[in-house]
NULO-657147 format. One record per residue (C-alpha): residue in one letter; z, x, y. Coordinates in steps of 0.5 Angstrom, whole numbers, plus 2048, in hexadecimal, padded with zeros to 3 digits. Each point is the difference from the previous one (the first is absolute). Layout:
! NULO-657147
AZXY
...
//
This chain:
! NULO-657147
M81F84D943
I7F9801801
K7FD7FA804
L7F97FE7FD
L7FA7FF804
K7FB7FB7FE
V7F9800803
K7FA7FB7FD
G8048007F9
I801807800
S8078027FF
I802807803
G8068037FD
E8007FE7F9
G7FC8027FA
A7FB806800
P7FE803807
K7FB7FC804
L7F9803800
I7FE802807
V7F8802802
P7FE802807
T7FA7FF803
T7FD807803
A7F97FD803
T7FE801808
Q7FC7FB801
E8017F8800
S7FA7FF7FB
E8038057FB
V8077FE801
L7FE7F97FE
D7FC8027FA
S8068047FE
V8057FB800
R7FB7FB7FC
Q8008057FB
L808801800
A8017F9800
A7FC7FF7F9
V8058067FD
K8057FC7FD
E8058057FF
I801801807
D8057FD804
V800802807
V7FA802804
E802805806
F7FB7FF806
R800807803
L7FE7FF807
D800807802
Y7FA8027FC
L7FC7FB804
D7FB803805
N8037FA805
A8078017FE
L803800807
D7FC7F9802
K8067FB7FF
I7FC7FA801
A7FA8027FB
V8058037FB
A8057F9800
K7F97FC7FF
M7FF8057FA
T8077FF7FD
R7FE7F8800
Q7F98027FC
V8048047FB
A8057FB7FF
E7FB7FB7FE
L7FE8047FB
L8078017FD
P8027F97FE
N8048027FA
K802807802
V805803805
M7FD803806
L804806803
V7FD802807
T801807802
F7FF805806
R8028077FD
T800804806
E7FE807800
A807803801
E8027FD7F9
G7F98027FD
G7FB7FA802
A7F9801803
K8027FF807
A804801806
I8037FA804
S806800805
D8067FC7FE
A7FE7FB806
A7F97FF7FD
Y8037FF7F9
G8057FB802
S7FA7FC804
L7FC8007FA
Y8057FE7FB
L8027FA804
E7F97FE801
I7FF8007F9
L8067FC7FF
N7FE7FB805
N7F97FF7FF
G7FE8047F9
K8037FF7F9
A8058047FC
D8057FF7FA
L803807801
L800804806
D8018087FF
V804802806
E802808801
M808801801
F7FF806805
R7FB7FC805
S8047FE806
E8067FC7FF
A7FE7FB805
V7FA7FF7FD
V8027FF7F8
S8067FB802
K7FB7FC804
V7FA8007FA
V8067FF7FB
A8027FA804
Q7FA7FD801
A7FD8017F9
H8077FC7FD
Q7FF7FB805
Q7F97FE7FD
G8028017F9
V7FD8077FF
A8048057FC
I801807802
V7FE8077FC
M804805804
S7FE8077FF
S801807800
H7FB8067FE
D801807800
F7FA8047FE
K803807801
K8067FF7FB
T8057FC7FD
P8077FF804
P8068017FC
K8037FA7FC
E8057FE805
E7FB800806
L7FB7FC7FB
I8067FB7FF
R802800807
R7F87FE802
L8007FA7FB
R8077FD803
H7FE801807
Q7F97FC7FE
Q8047FB7FD
A8057FF806
L7F9800805
G7FF7F97FC
A7FB8037FB
D7FE7FB7FA
I7FD8067FC
L803807801
K7FA8067FF
I801807800
A7FA8057FE
T8018087FF
M7FD8067FF
P8028047FA
H8008087FF
D8038007F9
S8027FC7FB
G807800803
D7FE7FC806
V7FD7FB7FC
L8067FF7FC
S804800807
L7FC7FA802
M8017FC7FA
N807801800
A8017FE807
T7FC7FA7FE
W8047FE7FA
E807801804
M7FD7FC806
H7FE7FA7FB
S8078017FC
Q804800806
Y7FE7FE807
A7F97FC7FF
E8007F9802
R7F8800800
P7FB8037FC
L7FE807800
L7F9803800
T8018087FF
M7FB8057FE
S7FF808800
M7F9802801
K7FB8057FD
G7FF8017F9
I8078027FF
G8037FA802
V7FC7FB7FC
V8067FF7FB
S8037FC806
R7FA7FB801
L8017FF7F9
S8087FF7FF
G8027FB805
E8037FB7FB
L8048067FE
T802802807
G8007FA804
S7F9800803
A7FD7F9800
L7F9802802
T7FB8067FF
F7FA802803
G7F98017FC
M7F9801802
V7F97FD7FF
G7FB805802
K803804806
P807802800
S8047FF807
A8068057FE
P8008067FC
G8027FE7F8
Q7FE7F9800
I7FD7FF7F9
D7FB7FA7FE
A8037F9800
S7FD7FE7F9
H8048077FD
L8067FF804
H8017F87FE
Q7FF8027F9
V806805800
L8047FC804
D7FF7FA7FB
V8028057FA
I806802804
H8027F9801
Q7FF7FE7F9
A8048057FD
S8067FF805
Q8017F97FE
P8067FE7FB
V7FF8007F9
//
């Protein structure tokens, strides 16, 4: 049974997939301008503040302060805070110790509704961040990104189940397809996880243009959120948020009982 996650009146895990749009700005003023723009787009449910794009991303004090500034601009949208490491397709490299220290600073002195934690960082760091986040009422998006390939279905399900065991509130996997079969494998793994093992909402996607169907079909496969873009994409295969919302709405309406 999927446990719904409710944040700021938004129910994650039921209905149409909730729409996430990331920031890609590098300077504080640009970030705040971008967030103001995203806050005004009614179709967006979640704004992802991508810390790794920031020029001062490794200055944990400054970054924690900026998360508070961003949060003030998002009273009605969920704020997801993410440092995507270079190892998983992000803009900057960071040691596991510094990664954990940055996140703990944000949890203690910053602001987030959701915090993205990569499952393959140090087990001790992951465990400490998850425990601290839950103590402070912040939900964890546990993530795994493969920018080279799509692992076999069994491995995808194993990772998602492990994320759940680690205490994740949302289970996330993004993979790189080489053909249509890889896209279908990701979608099949999502459905199998959702229907047989998941106790938490899922967030899965197959990247690049060929994987775009996986970003649209979450209501079919059991993926509760999806990424769109306004301006610059943060990952290959993202599509314009307004177009994405229209398709999600069409699928949602068509899926309702007659």
